[in-house]
matplotlib code that plots the C-alpha trace (Angstrom):
import matplotlib.pyplot as plt

x = [48.4, 51.2, 54.9, 55.0, 51.9, 53.3, 56.6, 54.8, 52.8, 55.9, 57.9, 55.2, 55.2, 59.1, 59.7, 56.8, 55.1, 52.1, 50.5, 50.3, 49.5, 47.7, 48.3, 46.7, 46.3, 43.3, 42.9, 45.0, 47.9, 47.3, 48.5, 45.8, 46.4, 44.5, 46.3, 45.1, 46.1, 48.4, 45.5, 43.3, 45.8, 45.2, 41.4, 42.6, 44.8, 41.9, 38.9, 40.1, 39.5, 36.2, 36.0, 33.7, 34.9, 32.7, 34.8, 37.9, 38.7, 37.5, 36.7, 32.9, 29.5, 27.6, 25.5, 28.7, 30.5, 31.5, 35.1, 37.8, 41.5, 43.6, 47.2, 50.0, 52.4, 55.2, 55.2, 55.8, 58.3, 58.9, 58.7, 62.1, 61.1, 59.5, 61.7, 60.5, 57.1, 56.0, 57.0, 55.0, 55.1, 53.3, 51.9, 50.4, 46.9, 45.0, 41.4, 38.5, 34.8, 32.6, 32.4, 36.2, 36.9, 39.5, 38.2, 37.8, 39.0, 42.3, 45.3, 47.4, 45.0, 45.2, 49.0, 48.7, 46.3, 48.7, 51.6, 49.5, 49.0, 52.8, 53.4, 51.0, 53.3, 56.3, 57.7, 58.4, 58.5, 61.4, 61.7, 64.3, 63.1, 65.3, 63.2, 63.7, 62.3, 62.8, 63.7, 62.4, 63.0, 59.3, 56.1, 53.4, 51.6, 54.6, 55.2, 57.0, 58.8, 62.5, 64.9, 67.4, 70.4, 71.5, 73.8, 73.5, 74.0, 76.4, 77.8, 80.0, 78.7, 80.1, 76.5, 75.4, 71.6, 71.4, 74.0, 72.4, 68.9, 69.9, 72.0, 69.1, 66.6, 68.6, 69.3, 65.6, 64.8, 67.4, 66.1, 62.8, 64.5, 64.4, 67.7, 69.1, 71.6, 72.6, 71.9, 73.1, 72.2, 70.2, 70.2, 67.8, 68.5, 67.5, 66.7, 67.6, 67.8, 67.6, 67.6, 66.1, 67.5, 65.9, 62.9, 59.7, 57.2, 54.8, 57.6, 58.9, 55.4, 55.1, 58.7, 57.8, 54.8, 57.0, 59.8, 57.6, 56.4, 60.0, 61.3, 58.4, 59.1, 62.8, 62.2, 59.9, 62.3, 65.0, 62.7, 62.4, 59.8, 60.0, 57.9, 57.4, 55.5, 56.6, 57.6, 57.6, 60.0, 59.7, 63.3, 64.6, 64.3, 61.2, 61.2, 61.0, 61.1, 63.2, 62.3, 64.5, 62.5, 63.2, 61.4, 62.9, 61.9, 63.1, 66.7, 67.2, 66.9, 64.3, 65.6, 69.1, 70.4, 74.1, 75.3, 72.2, 72.3, 72.7, 72.2, 68.4, 66.3, 63.2, 61.2, 63.0, 62.4, 58.8, 58.3, 59.9, 57.8, 54.7, 55.8, 56.3, 53.0, 51.0, 52.9, 50.4, 47.4, 49.1, 50.4, 47.4, 48.4, 52.3, 51.9, 48.6, 48.6, 48.1, 51.6, 53.1, 52.9, 54.8, 57.7, 57.2, 57.0, 60.1, 62.6, 65.8, 65.6, 61.9, 60.9, 58.3, 58.6, 57.9, 61.2, 63.9, 67.8, 70.8, 72.1, 70.1, 68.7, 66.4, 64.4, 61.3, 62.8, 66.5, 68.7, 71.4, 75.1, 75.2, 77.9, 78.9, 79.8, 76.5, 73.6, 71.2, 71.9, 70.2, 67.3, 65.3, 64.6, 61.2, 61.7, 58.3, 57.1, 57.2, 57.8, 54.0, 52.3, 50.4, 53.1, 50.7, 48.7, 51.7, 53.7, 50.5, 50.0, 53.6, 53.8, 50.5, 51.9, 55.1, 53.1, 50.9, 54.0, 55.2, 51.7, 51.1, 54.8, 55.2, 58.3, 60.7, 61.0, 64.4, 66.1, 67.5, 70.8, 70.3, 69.4, 65.6, 65.2, 67.5, 65.6, 63.1, 59.4, 59.9, 62.8, 60.9, 57.9, 60.3, 61.5, 57.9, 58.0, 54.7, 54.5, 53.5, 50.4, 51.4, 48.6, 46.5, 43.6, 45.3, 46.4, 42.8, 41.6, 44.2, 43.4, 39.6, 40.1, 42.4, 41.2, 44.6, 44.2, 40.5, 41.3, 44.3, 42.6, 39.2, 36.0, 35.6, 39.1, 39.1, 35.9, 36.7, 40.2, 38.9, 36.0, 38.5, 41.1, 38.5, 37.3, 40.9, 41.4, 38.1, 39.2, 42.6, 41.2, 39.1, 42.1, 43.6, 47.4, 50.0, 51.4, 48.2, 47.8, 51.4, 51.1, 47.6, 46.6, 49.0, 48.1, 44.5]
y = [-3.3, -1.1, -2.3, -2.8, -5.1, -7.0, -7.4, -8.8, -11.3, -12.6, -12.9, -14.9, -17.3, -17.6, -18.1, -20.4, -18.4, -20.3, -17.9, -14.0, -12.3, -9.1, -6.9, -3.8, -2.3, -1.4, 2.0, 0.9, -0.3, -4.1, -5.9, -7.7, -10.5, -12.5, -15.0, -15.4, -17.9, -16.4, -17.1, -14.6, -11.8, -10.2, -9.8, -8.4, -5.7, -4.7, -4.9, -5.4, -8.2, -7.9, -8.3, -7.5, -4.1, -4.1, -7.1, -4.8, -2.5, 0.9, 0.4, 0.5, -0.1, -3.3, -1.3, -0.1, -3.3, -4.0, -3.0, -3.7, -4.4, -3.3, -4.5, -2.0, -3.7, -1.4, -3.2, -6.6, -8.8, -12.5, -13.5, -14.9, -17.1, -20.6, -21.7, -25.3, -24.5, -23.3, -19.6, -16.9, -13.2, -10.1, -6.8, -3.9, -2.9, 0.4, 0.0, 1.2, 1.5, -0.3, 2.7, 2.7, 5.7, 5.4, 4.3, 7.0, 4.4, 3.2, 4.5, 4.2, 6.6, 9.1, 9.2, 9.3, 12.4, 14.3, 13.5, 14.8, 18.0, 18.2, 17.6, 20.4, 22.7, 21.3, 18.9, 15.3, 13.9, 11.6, 9.7, 7.5, 5.6, 4.3, 1.2, -0.1, -3.3, -6.0, -9.7, -12.0, -15.6, -16.5, -15.4, -13.6, -15.8, -17.5, -15.3, -12.0, -10.9, -11.9, -10.4, -12.5, -10.7, -8.1, -6.1, -2.3, 0.3, -0.7, -3.6, -6.0, -9.1, -12.6, -13.9, -14.7, -14.4, -10.7, -10.9, -13.9, -12.3, -9.0, -10.7, -13.0, -10.2, -7.7, -10.5, -11.1, -7.5, -6.8, -9.8, -8.0, -4.8, -3.0, -1.3, -1.1, 1.5, 0.5, -2.1, -2.5, -3.5, -0.7, 0.5, -1.9, -5.6, -7.6, -4.4, -4.0, -1.1, -1.4, 1.7, 1.7, 3.8, 7.1, 6.5, 8.5, 8.3, 5.9, 3.4, 3.8, 3.1, 0.0, -1.0, -0.6, -2.9, -5.5, -4.9, -5.7, -8.9, -10.0, -9.2, -11.4, -14.2, -14.3, -14.3, -17.2, -19.2, -18.7, -19.8, -16.2, -13.5, -10.0, -7.1, -3.5, -2.7, 0.9, 0.1, -3.5, -3.0, -0.4, 0.2, -0.1, 2.4, 2.3, 1.4, 4.5, 5.2, 8.4, 9.5, 11.8, 14.0, 16.2, 17.8, 17.8, 20.0, 17.7, 16.9, 19.8, 19.4, 22.2, 22.1, 23.2, 26.7, 27.4, 29.9, 29.8, 28.8, 25.0, 25.3, 25.3, 27.0, 29.0, 26.1, 23.8, 26.3, 26.8, 23.0, 22.5, 25.2, 23.4, 20.1, 21.9, 23.9, 20.8, 18.1, 17.7, 17.2, 14.6, 12.6, 10.2, 9.1, 9.1, 7.4, 5.6, 3.0, 3.4, 1.9, 4.5, 7.1, 4.9, 5.5, 9.2, 9.5, 7.3, 9.9, 8.4, 9.4, 9.9, 13.6, 14.9, 18.5, 20.5, 22.0, 21.7, 21.7, 21.2, 17.6, 17.6, 14.2, 15.4, 17.7, 16.6, 18.0, 17.5, 18.9, 16.4, 17.3, 18.5, 17.9, 21.1, 19.3, 17.4, 19.8, 17.0, 15.4, 18.4, 17.0, 17.2, 14.4, 13.9, 11.9, 11.2, 8.5, 4.9, 1.8, 0.5, 3.3, 3.0, 4.5, 5.6, 7.9, 8.9, 10.2, 11.8, 13.9, 14.7, 16.0, 17.9, 19.7, 20.6, 21.8, 23.8, 25.7, 26.4, 27.6, 29.8, 31.2, 29.9, 31.4, 28.9, 29.6, 29.7, 26.3, 24.7, 22.8, 22.1, 18.7, 19.3, 16.6, 18.5, 21.7, 22.6, 23.1, 27.0, 27.0, 25.1, 27.5, 30.5, 29.1, 28.6, 24.9, 23.1, 19.4, 16.7, 14.7, 12.4, 9.9, 8.6, 10.4, 13.8, 12.9, 12.1, 15.5, 17.4, 15.4, 16.0, 19.7, 19.5, 20.8, 19.8, 16.2, 16.0, 17.4, 15.1, 11.9, 12.7, 12.5, 8.7, 7.7, 10.7, 9.6, 5.9, 6.4, 8.7, 6.2, 3.3, 5.2, 6.4, 2.7, 1.7, 4.3, 3.5, -0.3, 0.6, 3.1, 0.2, -2.2, -2.9, -3.1, -5.2, -1.9, -1.0, -4.5, -4.3, -0.8, -0.6, -4.1, -4.3, -0.7, -0.2]
z = [-22.9, -21.6, -21.6, -17.7, -17.7, -20.8, -18.9, -15.9, -17.9, -19.7, -16.6, -14.9, -17.9, -18.2, -14.5, -14.0, -11.3, -10.1, -7.6, -7.7, -4.3, -4.7, -1.7, -0.2, 3.2, 5.3, 7.0, 10.0, 7.9, 8.2, 5.0, 3.1, 0.5, -2.1, -4.3, -8.0, -10.6, -13.5, -15.9, -14.2, -14.0, -17.4, -16.5, -13.1, -14.8, -17.0, -14.8, -11.3, -8.8, -7.0, -3.2, -0.3, 1.0, 4.1, 5.4, 5.4, 8.4, 7.5, 3.8, 3.5, 4.9, 3.9, 1.4, -0.4, -0.2, -3.8, -4.5, -7.0, -6.5, -9.5, -9.5, -10.1, -12.5, -11.5, -8.0, -9.4, -7.5, -7.0, -3.3, -2.4, 0.6, 0.6, -2.4, -1.8, -3.4, -6.7, -7.6, -5.9, -6.9, -5.4, -6.6, -4.8, -5.7, -6.0, -4.8, -7.0, -6.7, -9.3, -11.6, -11.8, -9.6, -6.9, -3.5, -0.9, 1.7, 0.1, 2.0, -1.1, -2.8, 0.0, -0.4, -4.2, -3.9, -1.7, -4.0, -6.9, -4.9, -4.4, -8.2, -9.0, -7.0, -9.0, -6.3, -5.8, -2.3, -1.3, 2.0, 3.7, 6.8, 9.6, 10.8, 14.3, 15.7, 18.3, 18.0, 20.7, 21.6, 21.6, 20.0, 22.1, 24.6, 26.0, 29.1, 29.3, 26.1, 26.1, 23.7, 21.7, 23.2, 25.7, 23.5, 22.8, 20.0, 17.2, 19.4, 17.5, 19.5, 19.2, 19.1, 15.5, 15.8, 15.0, 12.2, 10.6, 10.8, 9.3, 6.6, 5.5, 5.7, 3.6, 1.0, 0.6, 0.4, -2.2, -4.1, -4.3, -5.5, -2.1, -1.6, 2.0, 3.1, 6.7, 9.3, 12.8, 16.4, 18.0, 21.6, 23.2, 24.0, 20.8, 19.1, 15.3, 12.7, 9.0, 6.9, 3.5, 0.7, -0.4, -2.8, -3.8, -1.0, -2.6, -3.3, 0.2, 1.6, -0.5, 0.5, 4.2, 4.0, 2.1, 4.7, 7.8, 6.2, 5.2, 8.8, 10.2, 7.6, 8.3, 12.1, 11.8, 9.6, 12.3, 15.2, 16.7, 16.6, 15.3, 16.6, 15.6, 18.7, 19.6, 23.2, 24.2, 27.2, 29.9, 30.5, 26.9, 24.1, 21.9, 18.2, 16.0, 12.3, 12.1, 8.5, 6.3, 3.9, 0.9, -2.1, -5.6, -8.5, -11.3, -10.6, -8.3, -4.5, -3.5, 0.1, -0.9, -1.2, -1.5, 1.1, 3.2, 6.9, 7.0, 3.2, 3.8, 1.2, 2.0, 0.7, 3.3, 6.1, 5.4, 5.1, 8.6, 9.9, 8.6, 10.2, 13.6, 13.5, 12.6, 14.5, 17.3, 15.0, 12.9, 15.8, 15.9, 12.4, 12.9, 16.3, 16.0, 18.9, 22.6, 23.1, 20.7, 23.5, 26.0, 23.5, 23.3, 27.0, 27.5, 26.4, 24.8, 21.2, 21.0, 21.0, 23.5, 22.5, 19.2, 18.2, 15.7, 15.8, 13.7, 14.4, 17.7, 18.2, 21.0, 18.7, 16.7, 13.5, 12.9, 10.3, 9.7, 9.1, 5.5, 2.9, 1.3, -2.0, -2.1, -2.4, -3.2, 0.2, 2.0, 3.9, 7.1, 9.6, 11.3, 14.4, 16.1, 13.7, 15.0, 12.9, 13.5, 11.6, 8.4, 6.0, 3.4, 5.9, 7.6, 4.5, 3.4, 6.5, 6.9, 3.3, 3.7, 6.8, 5.0, 1.9, 4.0, 5.5, 1.9, 0.6, 3.6, 4.0, 7.5, 9.3, 11.0, 14.7, 16.3, 16.6, 19.6, 19.9, 23.6, 24.9, 25.2, 27.8, 30.2, 30.1, 32.7, 31.8, 32.3, 30.0, 27.3, 27.7, 27.3, 24.1, 22.8, 22.8, 22.6, 23.9, 21.5, 22.7, 25.6, 25.2, 22.2, 23.7, 23.5, 19.9, 19.0, 20.4, 18.4, 15.2, 15.7, 15.4, 12.4, 9.0, 7.5, 8.5, 7.5, 4.0, 3.6, 4.7, 3.2, 5.1, 5.1, 6.3, 8.8, 10.4, 10.5, 11.9, 14.7, 15.7, 15.7, 17.8, 20.3, 20.7, 21.2, 23.9, 25.8, 25.9, 27.1, 29.8, 31.3, 31.7, 35.2, 34.8, 36.6, 37.8, 39.5, 41.0, 42.3, 43.7, 45.1, 46.2, 49.2, 50.1, 49.7]

ax = plt.figure().add_subplot(projection="3d")
ax.plot(x, y, z, "-o")
ax.set_aspect("equal")
plt.show()
C-alpha cells in the first residue's frame, strides 16, 4: 500500500467519514458518482469497483459492459457541504477494463495519455481557467430565466446575493484544497466569474468538475439556481472559460525567452501557431453544445475569428501583458472555450494542437492588435483570418476531417462524440423556435 492510499484510509477513520463518493465523467462531461462504505475502499483501491459501462453515455456496448472504477487517492477531499449528516468524502476515479488496462472511453485517460506525450517531449502542461456562469432566481421550468441582479462588470453593488454566493462558494472550494485567484461580478446581469489558480492540467480538470458541483450546491442552499449554459440570454454576454496555458520544462517556463518579442520563446510561438491552425477542428470539443455557438456569434468577448494579438481581447489567442521580472508568468490565453465543456477532452485537444505546432515547427502568422469585430470581412480576409465554426454542425464537419482530434481522443471516443453531436444537431434542426413563430405566423 502506498503512502497516499494509507493516508486516505487513516483520514477516513480519524474523521469518521461514513460515505466515500467515487466520481468520474462520461464522454460528454457529466459527473457520475457512486457512494461506497469505508470498509469497501481498500478493495476498491486494489481491484476497482465494478459497474455496468454500457449504462454510461459513450462508455461501452452491452457486450463490453464490465468496467472498473479505481479511485485516485491523490484526489481525496472531504465534502464541506451537508455538515448536518455523517462525514462524506470524494475521490476521482480512473476507469479500467476487466484486464486492468485503461478504458478507451475514459475522458480522464484521454487527457492522461496526451499529458504523457507532452512529458515525453519534456513538458508539463499548466492551465488557469476563468470560469463564468449565471445565477438565476428560479430553476428551469418556472418561466423565462430571470437573473438575480442587473449589475455589470466589476460592479460594487449594494445587493448582497452575489457577494454571499461567491464568498460561500470560495470557502467551500478552498476547504477542498482548490485555490481561487479572483472573483467578481461579470458583464451580464447575474453573471459571476471565479478564477482558479494555475495547476497542472489534470488537477485543473478535476478541480473544474468539483467547481461546477460546488457552485450548483451553494446556489441551491441559497435558494437560487446556477447555470453554466454558454448563452442563456440573447442580449447579455455568454459564459466563457478563457484559459491561460503554459508549458514548463522542470522549473523553467518553456514559453519564456528573455529579450524576445513579448518574451515569447520559439516553443511558445509554435504552440500558438498550432492552436490557431487547429482551432476550427477542435471547436466541437471546446464548444460542444448547440447553444455554444450562440455565444460565439454573439460577439462581446467571444472570438469569432482565428487570430492572435497582444492583450487583444477580441482575438482567439491572446498574449497577456507580461511582467519583465517574472519570466514564469509568461503564458498565452485561449478564449473560445466555454464553461460547459468536458474539461478533460478540452485540455487534451488544446494540448495536442499546441504540441503539433511544436513538433512540426509551425510559424506564427502576424498578430493583430485591432478590434477584430470592427474589421470588415474583406479586411479580415486580407489579414488571412479564418472564421471559427458558427454552428455545431460546422464544428462537427471540421472535427470529422481531423486526424489530430481522432488521434487524441482515440477511435471510440471520437466516433461516439461525433454520433452524439450529430444527433443533437438533427434534434435542434427540427425545432420551431419562438422567434420563428413571432416572425412568420403573422406574415405567412
